[in-house]
C-alpha positions in Angstrom: 0.0 0.0 0.0 1.6 3.3 -1.0 1.4 6.5 1.0 -1.6 7.8 -1.0 -3.7 4.7 -0.3 -2.7 4.7 3.3 -3.7 8.4 3.5 -7.1 7.6 1.9 -7.5 4.8 4.4 -6.8 7.1 7.3 -9.0 9.9 6.0 -12.0 7.9 4.5 -11.8 4.5 6.1 -15.1 4.7 8.0 -17.0 5.9 5.0 -15.5 3.3 2.8 -16.5 0.5 5.1 -20.1 1.9 5.2 -20.3 2.0 1.4 -18.9 -1.5 1.2 -21.6 -2.7 3.6 -24.3 -0.9 1.7 -23.0 -2.4 -1.6 -23.0 -5.9 -0.1 -26.6 -5.5 1.2 -27.9 -4.3 -2.1 -26.2 -7.1 -4.0 -27.6 -9.9 -1.8 -31.4 -10.6 -2.6 -32.0 -12.3 0.7 -30.8 -9.2 2.5 -33.0 -6.9 0.5 -36.0 -9.3 1.1 -35.4 -9.2 4.8 -35.3 -5.4 4.7 -38.5 -5.2 2.7 -40.2 -7.7 5.1 -39.4 -5.4 8.0 -41.2 -2.4 6.5 -43.8 -4.1 4.3 -46.6 -4.4 6.9 -46.3 -0.7 7.8 -46.0 0.3 4.2 -49.2 -1.6 3.3 -51.0 -0.1 6.2 -50.0 3.5 5.3 -50.8 2.9 1.6 -54.3 1.6 2.4 -54.9 4.5 4.7 -53.9 7.1 2.2 -56.1 5.8 -0.7 -57.6 2.9 -2.6 -54.7 2.4 -5.1 -53.4 -0.5 -3.0 -56.8 -2.3 -3.2 -57.0 -1.8 -7.0 -53.4 -3.0 -7.4 -53.9 -6.2 -5.3 -57.4 -7.1 -6.7 -56.3 -8.9 -9.8 -53.3 -10.9 -8.4 -55.1 -11.9 -5.3 -58.2 -12.9 -7.3 -56.1 -15.1 -9.6 -54.5 -16.7 -6.6 -57.9 -17.5 -5.1 -59.2 -18.9 -8.3 -56.1 -21.1 -8.8 -56.2 -22.3 -5.2 -60.0 -23.1 -5.4 -59.4 -25.0 -8.6 -56.4 -27.0 -7.4 -57.4 -27.5 -3.7 -61.3 -27.3 -3.5 -61.5 -29.5 -0.4 -59.3 -27.2 1.6 -61.6 -24.2 0.9 -64.7 -26.3 1.4 -63.5 -27.4 4.8 -62.7 -23.7 5.7 -66.1 -22.5 4.5 -68.1 -25.4 6.0 -68.8 -23.7 9.4 -70.0 -20.6 7.5 -71.9 -21.9 4.5 -73.7 -24.6 6.4 -75.7 -22.2 8.6 -76.5 -19.9 5.7 -77.8 -22.8 3.5 -79.7 -24.2 6.5 -81.3 -20.8 7.2 -82.5 -20.5 3.7 -84.0 -24.0 3.7 -85.5 -23.4 7.1 -87.2 -20.2 5.8 -88.8 -22.2 2.9 -89.9 -25.0 5.3 -91.5 -22.4 7.6 -93.5 -21.0 4.7 -94.6 -24.5 3.8 -95.5 -25.2 7.4 -97.5 -22.0 7.5 -99.6 -23.3 4.6 -100.1 -26.6 6.3 -101.0 -24.7 9.5 -103.7 -22.6 7.7 -105.1 -25.8 6.2 -105.2 -27.6 9.5 -106.8 -24.6 11.2 -109.9 -25.0 9.0 -110.6 -28.3 10.7 -113.6 -28.5 13.0 -113.4 -32.1 14.0 -113.7 -33.0 17.7 -110.1 -34.0 17.8 -109.0 -30.8 16.0 -111.1 -28.7 18.5 -109.6 -30.5 21.5 -106.1 -30.1 20.1 -106.8 -26.4 19.4 -107.8 -25.9 23.0 -104.8 -27.8 24.3 -102.5 -25.7 22.1 -104.1 -22.5 23.4 -103.7 -23.6 26.9 -100.0 -24.6 26.3 -99.3 -21.3 24.6 -97.9 -22.8 21.4 -99.0 -22.4 17.8 -101.7 -24.8 16.7 -99.6 -26.1 13.8 -96.6 -26.8 16.0 -98.9 -28.7 18.5 -100.3 -30.8 15.7 -96.8 -31.8 14.6 -95.9 -32.7 18.2 -99.0 -35.0 18.3 -98.5 -36.7 14.9 -94.7 -36.9 14.3 -93.5 -38.8 17.4 -89.7 -39.5 17.7 -86.7 -39.5 20.0 -82.9 -39.5 19.3 -81.7 -42.6 21.3 -78.0 -42.5 20.4 -75.4 -40.3 18.7 -72.0 -41.4 17.3 -69.2 -39.0 16.1 -67.0 -41.0 13.7 -63.8 -39.8 12.0 -64.2 -39.9 8.2 -60.4 -40.5 7.6 -59.9 -43.6 9.7 -63.3 -44.7 10.9 -62.4 -44.3 14.6 -65.1 -43.5 17.1 -64.5 -40.0 18.5 -67.5 -39.8 20.9 -70.7 -41.5 21.8 -73.8 -40.5 23.9 -77.1 -42.3 24.6 -80.2 -42.3 26.7 -80.0 -44.2 30.0 -82.9 -46.4 28.9 -81.2 -47.4 25.7 -79.5 -50.8 25.4 -75.9 -50.2 24.3 -73.7 -52.6 22.4 -70.0 -52.1 21.8 -69.9 -48.6 20.5 -66.5 -49.1 18.8 -67.9 -52.1 17.0 -70.9 -50.1 15.9 -68.6 -47.4 14.6 -66.5 -49.9 12.7 -69.6 -51.6 11.2 -71.0 -48.3 10.0 -67.7 -47.3 8.5 -67.5 -50.7 6.7 -71.0 -50.2 5.3 -70.2 -46.7 4.2 -67.1 -48.0 2.3 -69.1 -50.8 0.8 -71.6 -48.4 -0.6 -68.9 -46.2 -2.1 -67.1 -49.2 -3.7 -70.3 -51.0 -5.0 -72.7 -48.2 -6.0 -70.6 -45.1 -6.6 -68.0 -45.4 -9.4 -66.3 -42.1 -8.4 -66.5 -43.0 -4.7 -68.6 -39.9 -4.0 -71.7 -41.8 -2.8 -72.6 -41.9 0.9 -75.2 -43.4 3.2 -77.5 -40.8 4.8 -80.6 -42.7 5.9 -81.4 -46.3 6.9 -84.6 -47.8 8.4 -84.2 -50.6 10.9 -87.6 -51.6 12.2 -88.7 -49.1 14.8 -85.4 -47.2 14.4 -84.2 -44.8 11.8 -80.5 -44.3 11.2 -79.5 -40.8 10.1 -76.0 -39.8 9.1 -74.9 -36.2 8.8 -71.6 -35.8 6.9 -69.0 -33.2 7.7 -65.5 -32.4 6.2 -63.6 -34.6 8.8 -66.3 -36.4 10.7 -69.8 -37.7 10.4 -72.6 -37.7 13.0 -74.7 -40.8 13.1 -77.9 -40.7 15.2 -80.2 -43.6 16.1 -83.7 -42.3 16.2 -86.8 -44.1 17.5 -90.0 -43.3 15.6 -90.5 -41.0 12.6 -88.4 -37.8 12.8 -89.4 -34.6 11.1 -87.2 -33.3 8.2 -86.3 -30.2 10.2 -84.3 -32.5 12.6 -81.6 -33.0 10.0 -81.0 -29.2 10.0 -80.6 -29.2 13.8 -78.2 -32.1 13.7 -76.2 -30.4 10.9 -75.9 -27.3 13.2 -74.5 -29.5 16.0 -71.9 -31.1 13.6 -70.9 -27.7 12.3 -70.4 -26.4 15.8 -68.3 -29.4 16.7 -66.1 -28.8 13.6 -65.8 -25.2 14.5 -64.6 -26.0 18.0 -62.6 -29.2 17.4 -61.7 -28.9 13.8 -57.9 -29.5 14.2 -58.4 -32.3 16.8 -60.9 -34.1 14.5 -58.6 -33.8 11.5 -55.6 -35.3 13.4 -57.6 -37.7 15.5 -55.8 -41.1 16.0 -57.8 -42.6 18.9 -56.6 -40.4 21.8 -59.8 -39.2 23.4 -57.9 -36.7 25.6 -57.5 -34.4 22.6 -61.3 -34.3 22.2 -62.3 -33.4 25.8 -65.8 -32.0 26.0 -67.0 -33.3 22.6 -69.5 -35.6 24.3 -71.2 -32.6 25.9 -71.7 -31.3 22.4 -73.1 -34.6 21.2 -75.5 -34.7 24.2 -77.4 -31.8 22.4 -78.6 -34.5 20.0 -80.5 -36.3 22.7 -82.7 -33.4 23.5 -84.6 -33.8 20.2 -87.7 -35.9 21.0 -91.5 -35.9 20.7 -93.2 -37.7 23.5 -95.8 -40.2 22.6 -99.2 -38.7 23.4 -101.5 -41.6 22.4 -101.6 -42.8 26.0 -102.2 -39.3 27.4 -106.0 -39.4 26.9 -107.3 -37.3 29.7 -109.7 -39.1 31.9 -111.9 -36.1 31.9 -115.4 -35.9 30.8 -116.0 -34.8 27.2 -118.9 -32.7 28.3 -116.9 -29.8 29.7 -115.0 -29.6 26.4 -118.3 -29.6 24.5 -119.7 -26.9 26.8 -116.5 -24.8 26.4 -116.6 -25.3 22.6 -120.3 -24.3 22.4 -119.6 -21.2 24.5 -116.7 -20.2 22.2 -118.8 -20.8 19.1 -121.7 -18.9 20.7 -119.4 -16.0 21.6 -117.9 -16.0 18.1 -121.4 -16.0 16.6 -122.5 -13.1 18.8 -119.4 -11.1 17.9 -119.9 -12.0 14.3 -123.6 -10.9 14.4 -122.6 -7.6 16.1 -120.0 -7.0 13.5 -122.5 -7.9 10.7 -125.1 -5.6 12.3 -122.6 -2.7 12.6 -121.6 -3.3 9.0 -125.2 -3.2 7.9 -125.7 0.1 9.8 -122.7 1.5 8.1 -123.9 0.4 4.6 -127.4 1.6 5.3 -126.1 5.0 6.3 -123.9 5.2 3.2 -126.9 4.3 1.0 -129.1 7.0 2.6 -126.3 9.6 2.3 -125.8 8.7 -1.4 -129.6 9.0 -2.0 -129.8 12.3 -0.1 -129.5 15.4 -2.5 -127.2 18.1 -1.4 -124.7 15.9 0.5 -121.1 15.0 -0.4 -119.6 12.4 1.9 -115.9 12.1 2.1 -115.7 9.5 4.9 -117.8 7.6 7.3 -116.0 6.4 10.4 -117.2 4.3 13.3 -116.0 5.3 16.8 -117.5 3.0 19.3 -121.3 3.1 18.8 -121.2 6.6 17.1 -120.9 7.1 13.4 -119.0 10.2 12.3 -119.8 11.6 8.8 -117.3 14.0 7.2 -118.0 15.9 4.0 -120.0 18.8 2.6 -123.7 19.7 3.0 -125.8 22.3 1.1 -127.9 24.5 3.5 -131.0 23.5 1.7 -130.3 19.7 2.0 -131.9 17.4 4.5 -130.6 17.9 8.1 -128.6 15.4 10.0 -131.7 14.6 12.1 -133.6 13.7 8.9 -130.7 11.6 7.6 -130.5 9.7 10.9 -134.2 9.1 10.9 -134.0 7.7 7.3 -131.1 5.4 8.3 -133.0 4.2 11.4 -130.4 5.6 13.7 -130.8 7.8 16.8 -129.6 11.3 16.4 -127.0 11.0 19.2 -125.3 8.1 17.4 -124.7 10.2 14.3 -122.0 12.9 14.5 -121.6 15.3 11.5 -118.4 17.1 10.6 -119.6 19.1 7.6 -118.7 22.2 5.6 -121.3 24.2 3.6 -121.3 24.2 -0.2 -123.7 24.8 -3.0 -124.9 21.5 -4.5 -125.8 21.2 -8.2 -128.3 18.4 -7.6 -131.4 19.2 -9.6 -133.6 18.9 -6.5 -131.4 21.3 -4.5 -131.2 23.7 -7.5 -135.0 23.6 -7.6 -135.3 24.4 -3.9 -132.7 27.2 -4.3 -134.6 28.6 -7.2 -137.9 28.5 -5.3 -136.3 30.4 -2.4 -134.9 33.0 -4.9 -138.3 33.3 -6.7 -140.2 34.0 -3.4 -143.4 33.6 -5.4 -146.5 35.1 -3.8 -149.3 32.9 -2.5 -151.4 33.9 -5.4 -149.1 32.1 -7.8 -148.3 28.3 -7.9 -144.9 26.8 -8.9 -144.5 23.5 -10.6 -141.4 21.5 -11.8 -141.6 20.0 -15.2 -138.7 18.3 -17.1 -136.0 20.5 -15.7 -137.8 23.8 -15.8 -139.9 25.8 -13.4 -143.4 26.9 -14.5 -145.2 29.7 -12.6 -148.9 30.2 -13.1 -151.4 32.5 -11.3 -151.1 36.1 -10.5 -148.6 38.4 -8.8 -147.8 42.0 -8.4 -146.3 43.8 -11.4 -143.3 44.7 -9.3 -142.6 41.0 -8.6 -143.2 40.1 -12.3 -140.7 42.8 -13.5 -138.0 41.8 -11.0 -138.4 38.1 -11.8 -138.2 38.7 -15.5 -134.9 40.6 -15.0 -133.5 37.7 -13.0 -134.6 35.2 -15.6 -132.9 37.3 -18.4 -129.7 37.5 -16.4 -129.7 33.7 -15.6 -129.6 34.3 -11.9 -131.7 31.2 -11.1 -129.5 28.5 -12.6 -132.4 26.8 -14.4 -135.2 27.7 -16.8 -138.1 29.7 -15.3 -141.3 30.4 -17.3 -143.6 33.2 -16.3 -146.1 33.1 -19.3 -148.9 31.9 -17.1 -148.5 34.7 -14.5 -150.9 37.7 -14.7 -150.4 41.0 -12.9 -152.6 41.6 -9.9 -152.1 45.3 -10.4 -153.3 45.0 -13.9 -156.4 43.0 -12.9 -157.1 45.6 -10.3 -156.7 48.4 -12.8 -159.0 46.5 -15.2 -161.6 46.3 -12.4 -161.3 50.0 -11.5 -161.6 51.0 -15.2 -164.7 48.8 -15.5 -166.2 50.5 -12.5 -165.6 54.0 -14.0 -166.1 53.1 -17.6 -168.8 55.6 -18.3 -170.0 58.5 -16.0 -172.3 61.4 -16.8 -172.4 64.8 -15.1 -175.6 66.9 -15.5 -175.7 70.7 -16.1 -178.5 72.9 -14.8 -178.2 75.5 -17.5 -175.5 76.4 -19.9 -172.2 75.2 -18.4 -173.3 75.4 -14.8 -173.1 72.2 -12.9 -175.2 71.4 -9.9 -173.2 71.5 -6.7 -173.3 67.7 -6.3 -172.2 67.0 -9.9 -169.5 69.7 -9.7 -167.9 68.0 -6.7 -168.4 64.5 -8.3 -166.8 65.7 -11.6 -163.7 66.9 -9.7 -163.4 63.6 -7.8 -164.0 61.6 -11.0 -161.3 63.6 -12.9 -158.8 63.0 -10.1 -159.6 59.2 -10.2 -159.3 59.1 -14.0 -155.9 60.8 -13.8 -154.7 58.2 -11.3 -156.0 55.4 -13.5 -154.2 56.8 -16.5 -150.9 57.0 -14.5 -151.3 53.5 -13.3 -152.0 52.2 -16.8 -148.8 53.9 -18.0 -146.8 52.3 -15.2 -148.2 48.8 -16.0 -147.6 49.3 -19.8 -151.2 49.4 -20.6 -153.1 52.0 -22.6 -156.1 53.9 -21.1 -157.8 56.3 -23.5 -160.5 58.9 -22.3 -163.4 59.9 -24.5 -165.4 63.0 -23.5 -168.9 63.5 -25.0 -170.6 66.8 -24.6 -174.4 66.9 -25.1 -177.2 69.5 -25.3 -181.0 69.3 -25.6 -183.1 70.7 -28.5 -184.0 74.1 -27.0 -182.6 76.7 -29.2 -181.0 76.6 -32.6 -178.7 73.7 -33.6 -175.7 76.0 -33.8 -176.3 77.3 -30.3 -176.8 73.8 -28.9 -173.7 72.6 -30.7 -171.6 75.3 -29.2 -173.1 74.6 -25.8 -172.2 70.9 -26.0 -168.7 71.8 -27.1 -168.2 74.1 -24.1 -169.5 71.4 -21.8 -167.0 68.8 -23.2 -164.2 71.4 -23.1 -164.9 72.0 -19.4 -164.3 68.3 -18.6 -161.3 68.1 -20.9 -159.6 71.1 -19.3 -160.1 69.6 -15.8 -158.5 66.3 -16.9 -155.5 68.1 -18.5 -155.1 70.1 -15.2 -154.9 66.8 -13.4 -152.0 65.6 -15.6 -153.8 63.6 -18.2 -152.1 64.0 -21.5 -154.1 65.6 -24.3 -153.1 62.8 -26.6 -155.1 60.4 -24.4 -158.2 62.6 -24.7 -160.8 62.6 -27.5 -164.0 64.6 -27.6 -167.3 64.3 -29.4 -170.6 66.1 -29.4 -174.2 65.0 -29.3 -177.0 67.6 -30.1 -180.6 66.5 -29.9 -182.6 68.0 -32.8 -185.9 66.5 -31.9 -188.1 69.4 -30.7 -190.3 66.9 -28.9 -187.4 66.5 -26.5 -186.8 70.2 -26.1 -187.4 70.1 -22.4 -185.4 66.8 -21.8 -183.0 67.9 -19.0 -181.0 64.5 -19.3 -179.5 65.9 -22.5 -177.8 68.7 -20.6 -174.7 66.6 -19.6 -171.1 65.6 -20.3 -170.1 61.9 -20.4 -166.5 60.6 -19.7 -165.8 57.1 -21.2 -162.7 55.0 -20.5 -161.2 52.6 -23.1 -158.6 50.1 -21.7 -156.0 48.2 -23.8 -154.2 45.4 -21.9 -150.4 45.0 -22.5 -150.7 41.3 -22.6 -152.2 39.6 -25.6 -154.0 37.2 -23.3 -155.9 40.1 -21.7 -156.6 42.3 -24.6 -160.4 42.1 -24.2 -161.9 45.1 -22.5 -163.8 44.4 -19.3 -167.5 44.3 -19.7 
């Protein structure tokens, strides 16, 4: 080593040794693997915590590993999943069986035979479902013995039995069953996959439940239900879960399987006690009495329910037939019936509805809001109320229209015609048969004053009585003309002036004209239009009547024209 190399060693010896150590670690794969193994768990944990990239990265390789392993070693994974898959499959089957049992239960519950009634009463007293009680009375069985046998070597792992059971050599029984199992595989199953699960031996039934490393063989007296196999499978699964390693490596040393017989003892609790000899020595009469009482009680409740239902239906029918009601809901609360909906103020009252339905008023409670119904009958009543027809007129309903006949005041007629024109009634109203009371009265008044004469004493001088009568009559004629105008009628007034034959014709004609003009002027002063007035003269030329004082007069005649074509004729 020259001086330069020695100087390098002195100056950088420690660093060189560190670099040589790092180089050696990097070049050796086993060293790098050990370093990665030290930090790999923490690195995986940190990567999984930070995001999902690690899961996405490992999904494909891990999936391929699982597929290859399941394909190459299916038994290993089947043994691992057995304690998990068994309960899941059994739960699904149990659900289907329960649904089937429910159907059977519904069918059985329709039975009314004496035995069925007695069993129903016993099930009610025992507090169990009727279908379950029937199963207990018809499917009678008991698990007498249970053997746990290794599948690999046929050795007996555990054995339990009832005290009353006669027991042979359990090891010999185990060996015999293993030999039979092998015989079945060799003789009847070319691929050696067949296995014995059930065998009948007189009054006994032999059931075998197979597991990955052991099988459970139960000797059952009687006819067991199918659901028992699921219960036995659950026990075998629990044994595999707790003693899986010991069963797989079992070679005859029972100390490695301590406590397994306590698990097997669970099989002996499955039994259904024979009930044929449990006939109660009780009189059948109490059961009949109780049954009749129950039937009578059920019939009474059924009748009450039917009666309540009929009341509800009757009330609904009455409400549907009652105009002006809209029912949203009818609810029974105890004995009371509550009706909710709408009611027109003109519709039948709640008391009338209760009476029609045969219910007392206190049993019917109404929660109603007002509205206007469009039922024809309600519309008719509403129209009647709006018409407010006088007693002198009668109202009838004919094919969707209201016909009014009779008489009424002209004011009512005019107002009603305006309402009809505006459609205020909501239905057709005919007033053609209605006459005006005012018009009839006017007609009568005109008839009473149709023709009145007033006498003159001489010239155009009226007697005191006739002068007063003429003034009164002129006032009355003026009021009749005004009333006729109001009612749309026409009242014309004719004035006739007369004179006797004393004197010349010219003098008498002038005298008659002045007498007519006197009455005309008085009418005009009272407000009678001149167009309504007409005058004429009568002069008597017969000298034989020269002293006839009756010709010294003025006559006032009234001519009435009705506004209605039906009343055009003048009153007689």
